[in-house]
ZADOMI-303175 format. One record per residue (C-alpha): residue in three letters; residue number from 1; x, y, z. Coordinates in Angstrom, 2 decimals. Layout:
ZADOMI-303175
PT  ALA  NUM  X  Y  Z $
...
END
This chain:
ZADOMI-303175
PT  MET  1  106.00  -175.02  82.78 $
PT  GLU  2  104.96  -177.32  85.62 $
PT  VAL  3  107.79  -178.69  87.73 $
PT  ARG  4  106.99  -182.08  89.22 $
PT  PRO  5  108.77  -183.49  92.27 $
PT  SER  6  111.05  -186.44  91.71 $
PT  SER  7  109.20  -189.72  91.81 $
PT  PRO  8  110.28  -192.52  94.16 $
PT  GLU  9  111.58  -194.35  91.13 $
PT  SER  10  113.82  -191.49  89.94 $
PT  PRO  11  117.32  -192.63  88.92 $
PT  PRO  12  119.20  -191.11  91.92 $
PT  GLU  13  116.99  -192.83  94.50 $
PT  SER  14  116.95  -196.00  92.48 $
PT  ASN  15  120.74  -195.97  92.38 $
PT  ASN  16  120.91  -195.38  96.13 $
PT  ARG  17  118.62  -198.33  96.77 $
PT  LEU  18  120.71  -200.48  94.47 $
PT  LEU  19  123.88  -199.44  96.31 $
PT  ARG  20  122.32  -200.15  99.70 $
PT  SER  21  121.04  -203.51  98.58 $
PT  SER  22  124.53  -204.51  97.42 $
PT  ILE  23  126.06  -203.91  100.84 $
PT  PRO  24  125.47  -206.88  103.15 $
PT  PRO  25  124.61  -206.45  106.85 $
PT  PHE  26  127.74  -206.52  109.00 $
PT  THR  27  128.01  -207.96  112.49 $
PT  SER  28  131.55  -206.73  113.19 $
PT  ASP  29  134.24  -204.35  111.99 $
PT  GLY  30  136.12  -207.37  110.69 $
PT  ASP  31  133.20  -208.29  108.43 $
PT  SER  32  133.04  -204.80  106.93 $
PT  ARG  33  136.80  -204.74  106.40 $
PT  ASP  34  136.71  -208.14  104.66 $
PT  TRP  35  133.86  -206.96  102.40 $
PT  LEU  36  135.80  -203.85  101.39 $
PT  LEU  37  138.90  -205.93  100.68 $
PT  ASP  38  136.93  -208.35  98.52 $
PT  THR  39  135.06  -205.54  96.73 $
PT  LEU  40  137.81  -203.00  96.11 $
PT  GLY  41  140.75  -205.38  96.00 $
PT  GLU  42  143.75  -205.55  98.30 $
PT  PRO  43  146.03  -203.15  96.34 $
PT  VAL  44  143.50  -200.30  96.61 $
PT  CYS  45  142.67  -201.09  100.23 $
PT  ARG  46  146.32  -201.21  101.26 $
PT  LYS  47  146.75  -197.63  100.09 $
PT  LEU  48  143.73  -196.69  102.22 $
PT  GLY  49  145.18  -198.43  105.27 $
PT  LEU  50  142.74  -201.35  105.02 $
PT  PHE  51  144.32  -204.77  105.35 $
PT  ARG  52  143.63  -208.15  106.89 $
PT  VAL  53  144.70  -208.24  110.54 $
PT  PRO  54  145.62  -211.79  111.60 $
PT  LYS  55  143.00  -213.16  113.98 $
PT  ASP  56  145.67  -214.23  116.47 $
PT  LEU  57  147.34  -210.79  116.55 $
PT  THR  58  147.38  -208.95  119.88 $
PT  LEU  59  148.53  -205.33  120.13 $
PT  SER  60  150.04  -204.42  123.51 $
PT  VAL  61  149.23  -200.76  124.22 $
PT  VAL  62  151.54  -199.30  126.87 $
PT  ILE  63  150.22  -196.08  128.40 $
PT  PRO  64  152.45  -194.13  130.84 $
PT  ALA  65  150.28  -191.82  132.94 $
PT  TYR  66  151.16  -189.04  135.34 $
PT  ASN  67  148.44  -186.66  136.56 $
PT  GLU  68  146.08  -187.39  133.65 $
PT  SER  69  142.75  -187.55  135.51 $
PT  LYS  70  141.10  -185.26  132.93 $
PT  THR  71  141.94  -187.49  129.96 $
PT  ILE  72  142.42  -191.06  131.20 $
PT  HIS  73  138.78  -192.08  130.65 $
PT  GLU  74  138.74  -190.71  127.10 $
PT  ILE  75  142.08  -192.18  126.01 $
PT  LEU  76  141.03  -195.64  127.19 $
PT  ARG  77  137.69  -195.27  125.40 $
PT  ARG  78  139.52  -194.41  122.18 $
PT  VAL  79  141.96  -197.31  122.54 $
PT  ARG  80  139.07  -199.74  123.04 $
PT  ALA  81  137.27  -198.31  119.99 $
PT  VAL  82  140.05  -199.53  117.67 $
PT  PRO  83  138.96  -202.82  116.02 $
PT  ILE  84  142.16  -204.66  116.94 $
PT  LYS  85  142.49  -207.13  119.82 $
PT  SER  86  144.52  -205.27  122.45 $
PT  GLN  87  146.28  -205.79  125.74 $
PT  ILE  88  146.00  -202.45  127.56 $
PT  ILE  89  148.73  -201.70  130.11 $
PT  VAL  90  148.60  -198.44  132.06 $
PT  VAL  91  151.56  -197.51  134.26 $
PT  ASP  92  150.62  -194.85  136.80 $
PT  ASP  93  153.82  -192.98  137.68 $
PT  CYS  94  152.69  -191.93  141.17 $
PT  SER  95  150.00  -189.46  140.09 $
PT  LYS  96  148.78  -186.93  142.67 $
PT  ASP  97  145.61  -185.64  140.95 $
PT  GLY  98  143.25  -188.59  141.42 $
PT  THR  99  144.38  -190.59  138.39 $
PT  ARG  100  145.32  -193.53  140.64 $
PT  ASP  101  141.85  -193.67  142.20 $
PT  ILE  102  140.23  -193.60  138.75 $
PT  LEU  103  142.47  -196.41  137.55 $
PT  ARG  104  141.79  -198.56  140.64 $
PT  ASP  105  138.06  -198.29  140.03 $
PT  MET  106  138.45  -199.07  136.33 $
PT  GLU  107  140.81  -201.98  136.99 $
PT  GLN  108  138.24  -203.67  139.23 $
PT  ARG  109  135.49  -203.17  136.65 $
PT  ASP  110  137.31  -203.77  133.34 $
PT  ASN  111  138.85  -207.16  132.65 $
PT  ASP  112  140.85  -205.92  129.65 $
PT  LEU  113  142.87  -203.41  131.69 $
PT  LYS  114  146.13  -204.04  133.53 $
PT  VAL  115  147.40  -201.24  135.77 $
PT  VAL  116  150.86  -201.07  137.35 $
PT  TYR  117  151.50  -198.47  140.05 $
PT  HIS  118  154.81  -196.74  140.75 $
PT  GLU  119  155.12  -195.71  144.38 $
PT  ILE  120  157.46  -192.81  143.53 $
PT  ASN  121  157.48  -190.64  140.43 $
PT  GLN  122  160.25  -191.86  138.12 $
PT  GLY  123  159.48  -190.42  134.67 $
PT  LYS  124  158.11  -191.53  131.29 $
PT  GLY  125  161.07  -193.74  130.42 $
PT  ALA  126  160.80  -195.66  133.69 $
PT  ALA  127  157.04  -196.09  133.23 $
PT  LEU  128  157.58  -197.46  129.72 $
PT  ARG  129  160.21  -199.93  130.92 $
PT  THR  130  157.68  -201.25  133.41 $
PT  GLY  131  154.97  -201.48  130.76 $
PT  PHE  132  157.21  -203.22  128.23 $
PT  ARG  133  158.02  -205.96  130.77 $
PT  HIS  134  154.31  -206.81  131.00 $
PT  ALA  135  153.65  -206.79  127.23 $
PT  THR  136  152.64  -210.13  125.73 $
PT  GLY  137  151.29  -209.08  122.31 $
PT  GLN  138  153.23  -209.61  119.10 $
PT  ILE  139  153.30  -205.83  118.53 $
PT  VAL  140  153.84  -203.14  121.18 $
PT  ILE  141  152.83  -199.49  120.80 $
PT  VAL  142  153.49  -196.48  123.04 $
PT  GLN  143  150.37  -194.41  123.72 $
PT  ASP  144  150.53  -191.15  125.67 $
PT  ALA  145  147.57  -190.58  127.99 $
PT  ASP  146  147.07  -186.89  127.17 $
PT  LEU  147  145.09  -187.13  123.87 $
PT  GLU  148  147.89  -185.54  121.82 $
PT  TYR  149  147.93  -188.69  119.66 $
PT  ASP  150  144.78  -190.45  118.43 $
PT  PRO  151  144.49  -194.28  118.61 $
PT  GLU  152  142.36  -194.30  115.45 $
PT  GLN  153  145.71  -194.35  113.60 $
PT  TYR  154  146.77  -197.73  115.02 $
PT  PRO  155  145.87  -199.64  111.82 $
PT  GLN  156  148.16  -197.46  109.67 $
PT  LEU  157  150.94  -197.63  112.27 $
PT  ILE  158  150.99  -201.41  112.58 $
PT  GLN  159  150.42  -202.13  108.87 $
PT  PRO  160  154.14  -202.27  107.86 $
PT  ILE  161  154.81  -204.76  110.68 $
PT  VAL  162  151.73  -206.89  109.95 $
PT  GLU  163  152.78  -207.06  106.28 $
PT  ASN  164  156.34  -208.02  107.30 $
PT  LEU  165  157.90  -204.90  105.83 $
PT  ALA  166  159.07  -203.41  109.13 $
PT  ASP  167  160.16  -204.35  112.64 $
PT  VAL  168  159.81  -200.84  114.09 $
PT  VAL  169  157.50  -198.02  113.01 $
PT  TYR  170  157.83  -194.36  114.02 $
PT  GLY  171  155.06  -191.87  113.57 $
PT  SER  172  155.98  -188.47  112.19 $
PT  ARG  173  154.19  -185.20  112.81 $
PT  PHE  174  156.00  -183.52  109.92 $
PT  ILE  175  155.30  -185.54  106.77 $
PT  GLY  176  151.72  -184.88  105.81 $
PT  GLU  177  149.16  -185.10  108.62 $
PT  THR  178  147.39  -182.28  110.48 $
PT  HIS  179  148.91  -180.86  113.64 $
PT  ARG  180  148.11  -178.11  116.08 $
PT  VAL  181  150.23  -174.97  115.65 $
PT  LEU  182  152.20  -174.39  118.85 $
PT  TYR  183  155.72  -173.43  119.98 $
PT  PHE  184  158.28  -172.37  117.37 $
PT  TRP  185  161.33  -173.12  119.51 $
PT  HIS  186  159.97  -176.54  120.45 $
PT  SER  187  159.74  -177.43  116.77 $
PT  LYS  188  163.27  -176.15  116.12 $
PT  ALA  189  164.66  -178.08  119.08 $
PT  ASN  190  162.94  -181.19  117.74 $
PT  GLU  191  164.50  -180.67  114.30 $
PT  TRP  192  167.99  -180.19  115.75 $
PT  LEU  193  167.73  -183.18  118.08 $
PT  THR  194  166.41  -185.37  115.25 $
PT  LEU  195  169.24  -184.20  112.97 $
PT  LEU  196  171.88  -184.91  115.61 $
PT  SER  197  170.38  -188.31  116.37 $
PT  ASN  198  170.35  -189.17  112.67 $
PT  MET  199  174.00  -188.20  112.34 $
PT  PHE  200  174.96  -190.83  114.93 $
PT  THR  201  172.45  -193.56  113.98 $
PT  ASN  202  172.71  -193.06  110.20 $
PT  LEU  203  168.90  -193.10  110.00 $
PT  ASN  204  166.85  -190.53  108.09 $
PT  LEU  205  164.00  -190.04  110.56 $
PT  THR  206  162.02  -186.81  110.43 $
PT  ASP  207  160.65  -186.94  114.01 $
PT  MET  208  162.81  -188.80  116.49 $
PT  GLU  209  160.90  -187.31  119.45 $
PT  VAL  210  157.45  -188.45  118.27 $
PT  GLY  211  155.28  -190.17  120.87 $
PT  TYR  212  154.00  -192.91  118.56 $
PT  LYS  213  156.57  -195.68  118.35 $
PT  VAL  214  155.66  -199.26  117.46 $
PT  PHE  215  157.83  -202.35  117.91 $
PT  ARG  216  157.82  -206.06  117.38 $
PT  ARG  217  157.80  -207.33  120.96 $
PT  GLU  218  161.10  -209.18  120.52 $
PT  VAL  219  162.75  -205.87  119.59 $
PT  ILE  220  161.59  -203.72  122.50 $
PT  GLN  221  162.09  -206.55  125.00 $
PT  GLY  222  165.45  -207.38  123.46 $
PT  ILE  223  167.11  -204.06  124.29 $
PT  THR  224  168.04  -202.68  127.71 $
PT  LEU  225  166.67  -199.20  128.40 $
PT  LYS  226  168.02  -196.96  131.15 $
PT  SER  227  166.61  -193.43  130.72 $
PT  ASP  228  163.96  -192.52  133.27 $
PT  ARG  229  162.48  -189.40  131.70 $
PT  PHE  230  162.12  -188.15  128.13 $
PT  GLY  231  165.61  -189.39  127.30 $
PT  PHE  232  163.75  -192.56  126.34 $
PT  GLU  233  163.19  -191.20  122.81 $
PT  PRO  234  166.83  -190.76  121.70 $
PT  GLU  235  167.97  -193.79  123.71 $
PT  VAL  236  165.49  -196.22  122.16 $
PT  THR  237  166.25  -194.77  118.71 $
PT  ALA  238  170.00  -195.36  119.12 $
PT  LYS  239  169.47  -198.90  120.38 $
PT  VAL  240  166.90  -199.84  117.76 $
PT  ALA  241  169.35  -198.63  115.08 $
PT  ARG  242  171.93  -201.09  116.45 $
PT  PHE  243  169.56  -203.96  117.16 $
PT  ALA  244  170.11  -207.13  115.13 $
PT  PHE  245  167.95  -210.23  114.89 $
PT  PRO  246  170.00  -213.39  115.50 $
PT  PRO  247  170.64  -215.83  112.64 $
PT  GLU  248  167.65  -218.07  111.98 $
PT  ASN  249  166.91  -220.93  109.58 $
PT  GLY  250  170.33  -220.63  107.99 $
PT  GLN  251  169.93  -216.90  107.33 $
PT  GLN  252  172.38  -214.28  108.53 $
PT  ALA  253  171.65  -211.86  111.35 $
PT  ARG  254  169.82  -208.76  110.14 $
PT  SER  255  169.22  -205.27  111.46 $
PT  CYS  256  165.84  -203.70  112.21 $
PT  ARG  257  163.72  -202.47  109.34 $
PT  ILE  258  162.37  -199.07  110.37 $
PT  TYR  259  159.46  -197.24  108.74 $
PT  GLU  260  157.84  -193.84  109.28 $
PT  ILE  261  154.10  -193.18  109.04 $
PT  PRO  262  152.52  -189.68  109.12 $
PT  VAL  263  150.45  -189.07  112.26 $
PT  SER  264  148.24  -186.20  113.34 $
PT  TYR  265  149.18  -184.29  116.48 $
PT  HIS  266  146.93  -182.38  118.86 $
PT  GLY  267  149.57  -180.82  121.10 $
PT  ARG  268  148.92  -179.26  124.50 $
PT  THR  269  150.15  -175.99  125.97 $
PT  TYR  270  151.81  -175.86  129.37 $
PT  ARG  271  148.58  -174.46  130.79 $
PT  GLU  272  146.80  -177.53  129.45 $
PT  GLY  273  149.26  -179.90  131.10 $
PT  LYS  274  152.30  -180.27  128.82 $
PT  LYS  275  155.23  -181.59  130.88 $
PT  ILE  276  158.34  -181.62  128.68 $
PT  GLY  277  160.62  -178.63  129.18 $
PT  LEU  278  164.05  -177.11  128.55 $
PT  LYS  279  165.75  -179.49  130.99 $
PT  ASP  280  164.41  -182.44  128.99 $
PT  GLY  281  165.89  -180.97  125.81 $
PT  PHE  282  169.35  -180.96  127.38 $
PT  GLN  283  168.72  -184.48  128.70 $
PT  ALA  284  167.83  -185.63  125.18 $
PT  LEU  285  171.07  -184.09  123.88 $
PT  TYR  286  173.03  -185.92  126.56 $
PT  CYS  287  171.32  -189.23  125.71 $
PT  ILE  288  172.07  -188.84  121.99 $
PT  LEU  289  175.76  -188.50  122.80 $
PT  ARG  290  175.68  -191.04  125.65 $
PT  TYR  291  174.12  -193.83  123.60 $
PT  ALA  292  175.71  -193.01  120.25 $
PT  PHE  293  178.32  -195.76  120.50 $
PT  ALA  294  177.51  -197.94  123.51 $
PT  ASP  295  174.61  -199.23  125.59 $
END
């Protein structure tokens, strides 16, 4: 029996042409997102992390950096690739590996980049305090410079805030996304510190130490932070748990609404540049107890 090749008008190709003809040409990511929302409907798109971002929304991305010359170009490229209007703030915490020189060159060339330089190394918490002071966007996100967390997840992370469901969003490396397999005792220390933090804050977080934390600007600028190093994580958690919005329009004061979103995690080894260590674990324990009841 003779087997003939499919003709150009065969049903599969015809269907493909029909599908292509039904998709309009897009001039921006916003156009494609709006088309998907109109085509699939908002309920379906919301579950896929597709939603309408207000045109006047600005996301302040605060990036603490210390000796990240190998990754600083790539992390900034990834941040800029996210289709959300962003204010990018990099705080160089007195790097010694050439990161400062790279940032000076980029700052002169790139109008969307603001760089603040610490003249002495103070730690991640101090760098974040500096960055938060310069934030002007309605939403503020913490972005590490080491590529362990991927900015492509910004839309999912800000969605609960944009939809007025949350005031603070934590990522979580332990509730469904992919993560690199690394140190057993690090994961156990994280579990214990998260459990202890939850006992004092009465929250049910699964990953208090996660790097991705997102805030309404009035929340993160409305609390006073003191920890200079990695104690930032338990301190900000304790203070967010106590934060209350003042009465407004006849309504009573209310506490923060906190959500968790699964995030992927591409962790580094110490050989690859990981900086947190045993001393920081004890510092986190101290901060949980220190800020459990008072600021």
